[in-house]
N, C-alpha and C positions, 0 to 999 in steps of 0.2 A: 469694468466699474462704470464707464460712461454709459453703456447700455443700461445698466441697472438704474443709474440716476435718471435716465430718460424715461424708463418705465415707471419709476416712482413719481415722476412729474406728470404722468398721464399721457405721454407721447406713445403712439402706436407705431411699432417698428415691424418692417417686413424683412425677414432674413433670406438672403439669396446666397446659395452655396455655389462656389466655383470650384469644381473638383480639381481643375488644373492648378489652382492656387494652393491647394492643400498639399500637393506633391512637393517634397523637399528637393532642393536643388541637386543633391547628390544622386537622386534617382535618374536625373536626366543626363548625368555625366557618363561618358563612355568608360567602361571598365578599363580599357586600354590606356586611358589618360591618367589613371591613378598610378601611384608608384608602388614598386615592390619594396619589401623591407630590406634595409641595409644590414650588414653584418653587426654593426654596433647596436642597431635596434633589436636584432635577434638576441644578442647576448643580454640586452636589457630585459627583454621578455623572459629569457631563461632564468635570470636572477629573480624576477618577480614571481615566477612559477615556483622556483626552488625555495623561496622564503617560508611559505606556510609549511612545506614538507620538512624543512630543516627545523622549524619550530616544534613540530610534532615529535621529531626524533629527540630533540633536546628536552622537551617538557613533558611529553605524554608517552614515553616509552621507557623500557628497562635500560636502554642505552644511555639515557640521560637522567634527569631528576624526577622521573615520573612518580616514583614511590614517595618522594618528598612532597610533591604536589598533592597527592591523595592523602598523605598523612596530615597536611595542614587543614584539609577540609573534611577529615574523617569524623569529627565530633558530630553527634546527632543533631545538635542545635544549628549546625551549619546549613542544614536543609531549610530551616525556618528563616535564617538570615538570607539565604538565596531567594526564597519567596518574597521576603520584604524588599530586597533590592529590585527584583523584577517588577513588583507592584509599584514601587516608587517611580521607577523610570517609565513605566507604562502610564502613570498619571502625568508625568512630565510630557510624554508624547501627546496625550489628550489635551494638555494645556497648550502645546504648540499648535495643535489643530484649531483650538478655540481662538487663538490670537492670529489666525491666518498666517502661519509660518511660511507657507509657499509664496506669499506676497511681499515678504521682507525685501527691502531694496538691496541690502548687502548680501552678495552671494556667499562671502566667507562666513557671515553670521549663520546663514542657513546650513552651510556645510558643517561648520564646527558643532552647532547644536545637534544636528542630526547624528553626527559621529558620536557625540557624548551619550546620546540616548541609546544608540545601537550597541555601542561597546559596554555601556552600563548593563543592559539586559543580557549581553553575552557573558559578562562577568558574573551576573547572578546565576546563569546556567552552569558556569564552571563551579561556583560555590556549592551547587547541588549535586556535585559529582559522586557523593556517597551513594545516592540512590539512582543516579543516572550516569554510570561510569563512562558511557560512550559520548557524553556531552562535550568534553574538551576536544576529543578527536573530531567530532562532527563540526564544531565551531571553527577550529583551526583550518581544517581541510576545505570548509565552505569558502574560505578566502581565495582559493585558487580560481574558481570561475568568476568570483566577484572582481578580483584584480584584472582578469582577462577582459571582462566587460568594461571596466573603467578605462583600460588601455584602448579598447576599441572605440569608445565614445570620445576619447580625448586625443592622446598623442598619436594614435595610429588610425585616426578617422579617415585620412586620405589614402590609406594603404589599400591595395587591391584585396578584394575579399579572399580570393584563392591563396594569395601570398600570406595573408594574415593567419588564416586557419591552418595552412600547412606549417607555418612557423610555430603556432600554438601546439599542433599535434606533435611536431618534432621535439619541442621543448618539454612537454609533459612526458613524452616517451623517454627522453634522455634522463629526466629527473627520476622517473620510475626505475630506470636501469641503475642509476647511481645509488638510490636508496636501497635497491635490492643487493647491490654489491656490498654496501656498508653493512647491511643486516647479515648477509651470509658470512662476511668476514668476522663480524662480532660473534657469530655462533660457532665458527670453526677455527679461529686463530687463538691458541692458548695464551699467547703473550698479551692479548688485548685485555680480556676480562675473564679468562678461562674459557673452556668450551661450553657453549650455551645452547646446544641442540636440545630439543624438547624431550627430555628423559627424566628419570628419577632424580639424578644429580642436579639438573637444572631446576626442577620443581622444588627441590629442597632449598636451593639458593633463593628462588623467588619467594618461598615461604618465609625464609629468614629475613629477607628485605621487607617483608610485609608485616613484621612484628608489631609495628605501631598500629596497623589496620586491625589486626586480630585483637589488640588491646582495646580498641575503641568500639568494635562491633560486639555488643554485650547482650546475650540472651537472658531472659528471665528464668532462673532455675531455683527451685526451693525458696521462693519468695524473695530472692535477691538477684540483682544484676551482677554478672561477673564477666570478665574478659574471656575470649575464646583461647583455648589451647589447641593448636593445630593437630598435634599427635593424638590427643585424647578425644577431642570433639569432632574434628573434620576427617582425619585419616582413619582412625580406628572406630570412631562413632560409638563409643562405649555408652551403655545404658545407665551408668551410674555417675554421680557427681564426684567432685574431688575438692580437696583443700590444698592450698599451697603452704608447705612447711619447709622452711629454709630453702625456698626456691624450687622444691620438688613437688610434683603432683602426687597426692596420696588419696586413695579411694576413701570417701567418708561414709559409704554405705547407703546413701540416698539413691533410690531408683527413680529415674526421670519419667514423668508422665508423657503420654503421647503428644500433647500440645507443646510440652517443653522440648521434646526431641525434634518436633517439626520446626519450632522457632529457631532452635540451634542450627538445624540443617539449612534454613533460609539464610541465616547470618553467615555460615560457612560458605554457602554458594555465592553470596555477594562478594566476599573477600576473594574467593578463588577466581571469580569472573574478573575482578579488577587486575590481579597480577597476570592473568592470562591475556587480557587486553593489552597490558603494558608490554608483554613479550611479543605479541602478534601485531601490534600497531604498525611497525614498519612495513609489514606485508600489506596491511590495509592501505597505507599510503601508496604503495606500488600499484595496487589494483585501482584505486581512485584515479591516479595519474594516467594509467593506461586506458581506463574507460573514457576519460576526457580526451585522450589522444585519438581513440577510435571515433568518438563523436566528431571531433574537429576534422579528422581526415575525411570522413564521409561528407561533412558539411562543406569542406573546401575543395574536394577533389572528385569524389565519386558521384555526388548528386549534381548532374549537369543541367537539366531543365532550362535550356537556353531560351525557350520561348516564353518564360515567365519573368516577371519583375523580381528584383531582389527581395522585396517585401513578401511576395507570394511564395518564393522559395523558402524564406525563413519561416513563414507561417505554416507551410506544409510540413517542414521538419519539426516545428514546434508541436503540431498535432500528433505526429508520429511518436515523438519522444514522450508526450503525455500518455499516449496509449501504452508505450513500453513500460513506463513507471507503474501504471495501474496493473499491467501484467506482472511486474515484479512483486507488487503487493499481493496479488493473487497467489503467486508462487510462495511468498512468505507465509501466507495464511495456510497453504496446503501442508507445509512442513511443521505447523504448530503442534501437531500431535506427537512429534518426536523431540522437538527442541524449541521451547518457548523463548529461550535466550537468543537463538539464531533468528527467530521471527522478529523479536524486538529490535535487534540490531539492523536487520534489513529494512524494517519499517522506518527507523530513524533516518537511515541514509536515503530512502525513497522520499521522505518528507523534505529533507534538505535539498535533494535534487529537484524536486518540484518547485521550490522557491527559487532555486538558481535558474531554472528554465524561464520563469517569468521575468527575472532580472535580465537574462540574456536576450529575450525577445524585445525587451524595451530598449536596451542599448544597441542591438543590432539593427532595429528598424526605426524606432522612434514613434511617438504618439500620433503625430500628424500623418505620417506615411501609413501607419496602421489604419487610421480612419479612412484615408483615401482608398487604400487597397480593399477594404471591406465594402466600399461603395461600388468599386469598378470590377472586381473579380467575381466571376460566376461561382467559383468554388467557395470563395469567402462569403458570398451571399447565402449559399447553402449552409455553411457553418454558422452564420448569424441566425438563420432560421432554427437551427438546432439549439443554439444558446438561448433563444427567446421562447422556446416551447415550454409547456407546462412541466415536463419531466425535469428539465434543467432548473426551472424555477423551484421545483420541489426540493431539489438538492440544495439550492441556495437557502431555502427556508429551514431545512434541517441543519445547515451549518451555521447560520447567523440568526437563528430565531430570537434568542435573548438579546442579541446585539441591536436589533431594530428599535425596541423601546428605549434602550440605553442611548442610542445615537440621537433619538428625538430629544431626550433630556439634555444631551450635550449641545444640540443645535439651539435650544432655548438659551443656554448660557452663552453660546457663541454670538447669538443675535444681541444679547444684552451687552456683551463686551464691545461689539461693533458700535453700538450706540454711544457707549461711554468714550470710545476712541474717536468718535466723529466720522467713522468711515461709512455710515449709513444714516439716513433720516427716517427709515421705515419704522412704523409703530407695530408691525406684525410680531406675533409671538415667536415665530420661527424664521430662519433665514430663507432667502428665495431658493437656495439649493435644496433645502429640506422640503419646501412646498413642491418643487419639481419632482422630487423622489416620491412624495405622497401621491401626486397626481398619477405618476407612473404605476405605483402600487395599486391605486384604485382601478386601473384598467386591467389588472390581472384577474384571471378566472379562479378565484380563491376556492370555490367548491371543488373544481377539478384538481387544483394544486394540493389541497388537503388529502383528497383521495389518493393521489400519487405519492404523497409523503407516507401514507399508511402502507401502500404497496411496497415502497422501497425499504421501510423498516421490517416488514414481514419477510422480504427477500433476504435482508441482512441476517435476521434472526434464524431463518431456515438454513442458510449456508454456513454462517459463522458460529452459531450457538447450538441450535437444535441438532442438525445433522452432524456437525463436527463433533459435539460431545457424545452423541449416540454412537457414531462410528468408532471412536476411540475406545469407549467402554465396551462395545460389542466385540471388537477385535481382541481386546485384553481378556474378556470373558472366554472367547473362543480359544485363546492360547491356553488358558487353564483347563478347559474342557477336553482339549485334544492332547494334553500332556501325557496321558496314560494309554493312548491308543496306538497300535502299530503304525509305523511310518507310512506304509502304502495306503492305509485308510485315511491317515492324516492328509496325505496329498490329494486323495479323491474328494474328501469332505471339504477341504479348503478350496479346491478348484470349483466345486459346485457353489459354495457360499460366496466366493469371490466373484464368480460369474454373475450371480444374482445381484450382488452389490454394484457391479459395473453397469448393470442395466437400470439402476436407479439414478435419475438425473442429478441430484445434488451431491452424490458420493464422489469425492476425488479419488484418483488412482494411487497417489503416493502412499497414504496409510495402508492400503492393501498390499503394496509391494513390501513395505517395511515389515508388516506382520508376517508375510511369508518367510522372510529372513529370520525373524525371531523364532517362529514355531518350528520350521523344518531344520534350521541349523541346531537348535537346542535339542530336538529329538534325535538328531544324527550323531550326537557326541559319542555315544557308546556303541554305535553300530559300525563295526569295522568293515562290513561287507560293502557299504556305500562310501567308504573313505572317511568316516568319522565326521568331525565338525566341518572341515573344508569341503568334503564331499556333499554334505548337506547344503552348503552355500551354493555349490554348482547346481544341485537339484532345484533349490529355491529359485535361482536365477532363470533356469530353463522353464520351470513351471510358471513363473510370473510372465515370461515372454509369451508362452503358449496361451496363457489366460488372457493376455491383452489382445492377441490376434483373434481368439474366440469371441471376446467381448466386442471387438470391432464388427464381427459378423452379426452378432446379436443386436447391437445398436443400429447397424445398417438395416436389419430386417424391420426394426421398429419404425425407422424413417421411411422404408420402402412402402409399408402398408399404410402408415399415417399420411404419406405423400399423395395418396389417391384422393384425399380430401382437399377440395379447393380452398377451404378455410385454413387448413394447415399450410398450404403453399403460400397463402396470403400472409400468415403470421411470420414465416421465415423469410418473407420478402424476396421470392424467387424472381420477381420482375424488377428488382432494384439493382443498381450498379454494383455495390459491394458484394452481394451474393453471386452475381454473375461473374465478377472478377475471381472469386474463389472457385467457382465452377470451371472457368477457363483454365485456371492453374491445375486443377485436379483432373481435367480431361487429358493432360499430357501423359503419354504412355511411358512405362519404365520408371526408373529412379532418377529424379532430378532435384536440385536444391530447393526450388520453390515448392514443389509438391510435398517433399519430405518435411519441410518447415511447417507447412499448414497442417499436415496430418499428425505430426509429433508435437508441435508447439501449441496447438489449440487445445482448449478444454476437452476432456475425453468424450463425454456423452454428446454435447452439441455438435462436435465435428463429425463424428461417425453417423449420427442421425441425419445430419444435413446431407451427407453423401447418399444415404438411402432415399431421401426426399427428392434429390436431384437426379435419381436413377443412374448414378455413375457405375462404372464397372467395378464389381466387388473385388475381383482378384487384384486389379490395379490399386485399389484402396488398401488392401492388405499388404501388397508389395511395398507401397509407399510408407507403410507404418513399421516396416521391419527395423529401421534404425532406432525405434523407440527403446531397444535394448540398452542403448547408451544412456538412457534416462532411468530405466527401471533397474538396471544392474547396480548402480550406486545406491539406490534405495534399499535393495535387498541386502547389500553389504552393510548399510547402516543398521538395518534390523538385526543382522547376524552379529555385528559388533556390540550392539546393545545387549544381546543375549550372552555373548562371550563364549570362549571355548570350553569353559568349565563352570559348574554350578557353585563351586566353593572357592571363588577367587577372593583374594584380599581386597580391601578397599582401594589400595594403591593400584592394583591391577585393573580394578573396575574403572578407575579414573582414566587410565590409559586407553582402555577400550571405548569408553564414552567419548574421549577426544577423537578417536578414529571414527566413531559413528557420526559425530558432528561434521568431521571433514568430508566423509562420504556423502552426507546429506547436503552439504554446501555444494559439492561437485554436481550432484543431481539437480539441485535448484538452479545452478548456473547453466547446466545443459538444457533444462526446461526453459529457462529465460532466454538463452541464446536462440533456441529454435523458435520461440514465440516472437522475438525481435525480428528474426529473418522473415517469418511469416507475414508480419505487418509490413515490412519493407516491400516484399514481393507483391502483396495485395495492392499497396499504394502505387507501386511501379506499374502494375497491370492496369489499374484504373487510369493512370496518367497517359499511358501509351495507347490504350484502346477505349478511351472514353466515349467516342461517338458510336463505336460498334456496340458497346455494352448498353448504351442508352436507347438503342433502337427497339421498337415494339416487336415482340415475337408472337406468332400466331398461337403457339401452345400456351401462352399466358393470357389469352383473350378472356378466359373464364375468370381468372383472377382479377383482371381489370373490370369486368362486368360486376363481379361481387363487390369490389371496392366502391364502384359507382352506386350500386344498389344500397349499400350501407350508409352512404353519405346522408341520405334523408333521415334515417334513424339517428345517426350520429349528431345531426343538427338538432333533432328533438332532444336527445340526451344532453347536449350542451346547453340548450335553453332551460331544461329542468334543473340542471346542476348549477346554473348561473346564480351568483351570490344575490342578485336583486330579486330573483324569483323564488328563493327558498324562504319558507316561513321561519320565524325565530326559533321554535323548538328544534327544527332540523339543522339550522345554522349552529345552534349550541351543541347539538349532538356530534356533528362532524368536526367542529372546532375542538371539542373536548377530546374526541378520539385522537385527533392529530397531536394535541399537546401531550396526551398520555403516551402516545407512540414515541414522540421525540424524547421525552424524559427517560423512558425505558431504553431507548437506543443509546443514549449517552451513559446510562448506568452500565449496560453491557459492554460498551466500547471502552470506557475509561476505568471502570472498576471491575474488570473481569476477575482479577485475583481475589477481590473481596467477595464477589458474588459466587465464584465457583472454586472448588479445590483444584490445585494443580495436579493434573493426571496425564501421564504419557502412555503411549501405546504399549510400552514394555513394562509398565507397572502392573501389579496384581490387584484385582478388586478384593481379594481376601486378605491383603496386607493389613494387620491391625493398626499400623501407623498411617495407612492410607484410607481407603473407603471402608474397610473392615466389614465386608459383606459375605464372606464365606462362600463365594461362588454364586451368589444370588444376583442375577442381572437386574431385576427390578429394584432391589435394594440399592445397587450401585447407581442407578439412574436418579434415585432420591438423594443419596448421600453425596453425590457430586456437587450439590448445591450447599453452600455453607449455611449453618444455622445461626452462628454467632460471629458477626452481627447478621441479622436476617435480611440483608440488602438484596441477596439473590432472589429469595422468595418474593420480596416486595416488587422487584423488577419484573419477575415472571407474572405475578398477579396483575400488575399494571398493564403489561403487554397483552394478557388474556382478555382483560376488560376492554382495552382499546380495540382488539380484534372483534369482540362481540358488537360493540357500537359501530364499527366500520362496516360489518356485513349487514347489520340492520339498516344502515343508511343506504348501502348499495341495493338492497332488496326494494327499498322504498322508491329510490330514483329510477330503478329499472322498470318498475310497474308504471310509474308516472310517464316515463319516456315512451313506453309501448302504447299507453293510452293516448298520449298526444300524437304519436305517429299515426295511429288508426283514425283519430279525429281529423287530422290534416289530409289523410288519404281520402276519407269520406267526403270532405269538402273540396278535394282537388287542389288544396293549397299547401304544398310542401314548402312553406316559407315561414318566417318567424311569426309566432302567434303568442297570445297572452297565455302563459302556462296556467295561470290561476283559474281559467275558465274550464279546464279539463275536469 
């Protein structure tokens, strides 16, 4: 405030930073001088960790009053009330920012008001549990890492780092064990609440306890809203309506239309998901506690890095965990073709974990020490360079695009309030913080950023919308086409098509594995010579494994021949430390944990192609990929369970096999995630231990270095052409319009996927009248997957197509201008900045 007053008075100040002064005192304290946690402190920590878990068991599970909680908020209007509550507290949050809440003198006033806002918004999220049944679970469990961070920042600040994290690891592990014991006891001890193993009897009990929920979830049938009847609507899924006469359901002769059956199925699925979550929530508590235990054990024991400061250790682990969470999101997106509900649950927990990580890094390190470390650490300077490049800024623009103008409006009000309170005498329209942000934004290369925004949206559309939908529909169509062909030819044709699909970069492997289980297991039901249904499962597992190994060879060949190009070597960054670290791991002979983790945990196509580009031993790559069977086999089982052992199963039997399929899919996702996590850990560990060796120049990469240097002149010309100051207004408008349209379409695809596209899984039939209704026509299915009413999907696709057209027109223009400028400078012998307008 004093600096601000001096600046407003016209006094010119020179800021001199003393890095040593920025370092917090605890950084200079020897770890040995800090205390270990006492037994009393450990039990305090155990109680704090156990509290959120106990609350979940009491309020969000079938062991407690979970059904009563959901019954209270089951009314459809509760969702609107939840939106209103969240909106109200969000406005309070904005008001706190406007009145400079962080500068209030009373610490307790700051803490109390912050808690009121946070828990008000959490309550709004719980009120919306009708549509987001995982919300209460996520909110309550989120308190475990928050409470640990608060303990670390306050009562246990003077504790040794290793002692604190070992205690947290032990506490969370013990809480997980206790919850597991309680859950297993509840399921198996008849004297408690009867036997509650997941079977037909338990499901009947859960359905009975959900009677209030079935009464509130009302589909629109025959022009009227009515309550669901589990037996009629959800279990037997009859195609006719009923009337209640003296408490009995009686067929009234009305045949449901396709849209009515779909609406009813959605409502049944929502209620079924709620009671399943209430039954399985103790297991979720166990897994969350054990994941935290593993994280804290690694943080306090395994990661030794004695040559680094505490802050740098924490930051390295923070970066690793961020990468792991993005890997988890990639795994979640990969299984979307078989279970959208599993994908949604994984995404919710990943988002919560991401927020928890940012809170943890703040409490663990502190703002001042973070700033100091960023200035002093070589690794952190490299990270800072990544964060300030145009790609990262493009991600920022995509995430906060509409928020920037809104924040400017808030800053206008904030400045006005400051003048009314007498905390500033400035007559400027905005606060000085806002002007600082504006000056920073002015220095950004907006032409380059908008181009990169467009490329990021195109990449997202390609992977998550275009290829994902096409792959699922194609595999479903293939399942129908092969249903009448002899099994041996089914295996041959599927192998060939699967091999081609593996060679396509955007196609993930998981849907291919799942489809092999669906097709081959279903075909083998009536063939005793191969062992029937279970024999088909074995054949599908073996075929998928051989297919993966063959695909590795094919992808390796692509990389081998592409790798002869110096440009390709440059694109995969063969001369950079991370690629060399991967190479060093894969050069190890035989089977070892690091090599297997990289080959199995990495994305299929990029990993194998990189092996070919690096000219690694093909046999060793295939050998290291052998453990992929532990990832592919559960996917095959999931597909086989989706098909089921019989084509005429009852709805009750289908539900059981669907549950088994989701379980197998979750096991596969966890296996993929675990191998990916290990791969990232080993890559980071290799970089840390061999940084100098990996950074040395290699003679075989001299051509890559020369190409990079030769392209610098053209890149400088391209940067000058695309610079915001050098573009004419029509081209500014064109690239800006393209980026805005891209961002709008991105959010439509991201947030309104269920509104834009029909829900379709790999085991569905494209000929199903209640689905795509295309009678085996693949082209029809590609059109019908997009919803017509409302036409938001077609609108988003049209917006995306138009944005792509404008984007490529702009790229062609700036490419021609950059080449012309480069030739002009070469002719003049001046490869330096020049006036672009003279070209």
